[in-house]
C-alpha positions, 0 to 999 in steps of 0.5 A: 748295562748290567754290572756297569758303574754309574758315573759319579755325580758332580759335587754340586749335584751330590749335595742336592741329592742329600747324600751324606758327604764324608768330611775330613778336617784339615786342622790338627787336633792341637789347633782344634783344641785351641779353637775350642779353648778360645771359644770357651774363654770368649764366652767366659769373658763375655759372661764376666763382663756381663756380671761386672756390668750388672754388679756395677749397675747394682752398686750404682743404684744401691749407692745412690739409694743409700746416699739418699737414705743417709741424706734423709737421716741427716735431715731428720737428725738436724730436726731432732737436734733443733727440737730436743729442748723445745719439742721433745716429742718431735725430736723423738719422732725425728730420731726414729725416722733417722734410724729407719733411714740409716738402717735402710742405708746399711742394708743397701750397702751390704751383699756380695757386690759390695763385698767384692767392690771392697776387695778391689785395689784403689777402686774399692776405697770409695765403696768401703767409705760409703759402707763405713758411713752407712754403718756409722749412721746406723750405729749412732741412730740405734745405739748412741743418740736415743739415750741422749735424746731421752735424757734431754727430753726428761730434763726438759720436762723436769725444768718445765715443771720447775724442778731444780738441780736435785731432780736433775741429779737423780735423772743423771744417776738413772741414765748413767748405765745407758750413757756409758753404753752409748759412749762405748758404742761411739768409741767403736764407731769412731775407731771404724770411721778413722780406719776408713781409707783416705781415698784420693777421690775428692767427693769420698775424701770430703765425706770421710773427713766430715764424718770423722769431724762429726763423730769426733764431736759426738764422741766427746759429747757422749763421753762427757755426758757419761762422765757427768752422769757418774760424777755429778750426783755423788759430788753434789751430795746425792750420797750425802753432804759434801764440803768444798773450798772454792777460790776466786782467781784474780787474773789481773795478776797471773799465776800458773793455774790462771790468776792469783788466789783472792777471795774464797768461799766454803760451801756444802752440797746436799742432794744438789742444794748448795749452802755457803757457810763462809767467805774470806780473803787470803789475809785470813789464811796468812798465818796458816802453815799447812803440813803438806809435801808435794815431792822433790821435783815440785820443791826444786821448781817452786820451793824458793817461792814458798808456795805452801806458806805464802798464799799469793804463791800457792798456785805458781805451778800450772798443775791444778792438783798441786794448788788444790792440795795446798788450799785444802790443807791450808783450810784444814789447818786454819779451821779444822775442817776437811774438805771433799774437794776444791774448785777454782773460778776466775772472773771471766768464767763467773761472768759467763755463769751470771749471764745465764743466772741473771743480774743482781745488785750489790749491797751498795746498789752496784749492778752485778751482771755477766757483762760487768763482773769481770771489769768490776773485779779486775779494774773498777775495784782498784779505781774506786777503792784506794784502801785495801781493806775497803776493796777486800770488803767490796770483793767479798760483797761481789762473791756473796752476791754472785753465790746467792744468784747462782744458788737461786738459778740452780734451784730454778728449773727455768734457768737451769738449762741455760746455766748448764750451757754456760757452764759448758762454755766455762769448762771449754775455756778452762776457767773452772777447775775441780779437784776431788779428795776422793781418789776414784773421783780424781782419777776420773776427773783427770781424764778431763780438762776440768781437772787442770792437770799438766799432762804427762807422756811422750809426744809433741807438747807446747805450753806457755805459762806466765807468773806475774813477778811485779806484784801489781795488777797489770796482767789485765793488759797482757796479750800473748801469742804463740807460734809452734813451727816444726822443722827438719829432722836430724840424727838427734831429732826434729828441730822446733822453733817456738815464737812467743809474742808478749804485749803490754797494752797498759796506758803509761798514765792514769792507772791507780797506784795499786795496779802499777805498784812494783812489789818486786822493788827492782834495782833499775828504773821503771815507769808506771805501767811497766810489768815484769813476768816470769815466762815459762815454756813447757816443752815436749818430754825429752826436748833440748833447748839449743838457743833462745833470743829476745827480740833477736838478742841471745837470752839465757833460760833457766831450765827445770822439769815438771811432770816430765816436761822441760820447763824453760823460764825467763825473767822479762821486763815488759814496759807499758805499750811495748811488745817483745818476741821471745824465740826458742830453738829446740830439738825434740824426739821423733817417735810414733807420735812425732808427727801429730799436732802438739798437745797445748797447755792454755793458761786462762788469763783475761785475754785468750791466747791465740796459738798457731801450729804450722804443718810438719815437713816430711821427715825422711 
């Protein structure tokens, strides 16, 4: 048996013996490499999927937590708002809690997962909006609201202690730097919020839109507070006495800035204390001829009506600084006194202020309240007094009594907050206008509607201004409506249709002769209650009129220009109990600002003017 080879074990038995079995793959090296790549790719994809799931879960959890924190911050802010006057300590506590919630929301929406989510196309938009909301809440509760709440709390304490306007001015001056920093912070937040993507995901889109609205409101409030803190103290005599010329506008007879100038007053302000020195009427100034030049454009538009020589025509232009400069120059020529500024107020605005200041009685016993003053001045006075001199005396009594009531309220800490709230309403309705003779102050004022300026610049603009041409007091019964409709685009620009509706609701009988008189002496027959108006439409800079109709019939418009705006003026007879529709067809420039709503010029008369702005069609 020696030397004989052992037989080969079967394959199955060789496996059982544990002897190594040489193995040779039948796969090519390329195939093996490809399999290894697939194996690695599969594991890599599984790993990425796992990371994405973890990231998505993290975003979901932190997003829900951030939402909870933001809602809690919102509730605390509402508590702070409601208690800022009634319970300052509670307001401060609520604001501090809101800041903590907002800070946690911002921390929750930071980190790698949120950064990567932001970078995703489309799907990243909601994440960016959530992060933007958290950032806005954190900045507002940390940098913006504290100085506002602090000031409101301090003012509340002062008024509770009976402090008047002088103490408030000191508070404002001290708070001015903080308020200006808050205003700048709000502008930064506003820019961030407006840059957030306009996602089509409805919950996020709604949240973004609401956030933009709230930040816009807060931006306006903060900016106004900062401006008031800079302007009110010096303008009300904190740096030394100031003298002002104040005109009461009679909106029963319309003029460009509101109503025809009637009674006036001169007063000084010294550390918030007001002292009225003189009351008068336009007849006192009828012989004054001030030496004032307002430029060739002004003369071309209004020179024929002699606004610098005729008191009743001194405010035909809607640009209030024109009227203010004429009035200041007129008083200086008449009295020799220079004034530091001019103020205009109408009866409706005076009524709002008297609502807050409290009731009073005229020398004849007539009750003077916020509810009665407008009707008393604009209608009842003409019923009670047929004699013009008696009526002027009555109106001066109204002015003196109202001035004394308002002055007393400014010195009464308990009435001061309500009076300031009423003042804000009057400013919002543009029934109070202010001009300063100091250039720096005037430049600041011109950034606000209280300046009464006719704004310049490109872009859509719409303004309706009426000047009474009949010489009566029938604009008490005037109603106006304006509709602005943008149309299609052509090579020349965008077509715009403006529809102006004018209604004269005056009764055809029963009105005093002084109200219905026609100082224009028309050469055509009229009836008591019929009115005549110079209707001017202020269009966008660069606009061209292509046609005009009155109740569907072609009408001619006189074309002028003021501060860069084409002015289209039509002379209309408006009978009692009638309505007329004036339609203007224009072509306006299409530029960078071409698709925004028009800036509106609202002339404050007895009845506010509703305005409808239709949506833009696509301009391809």
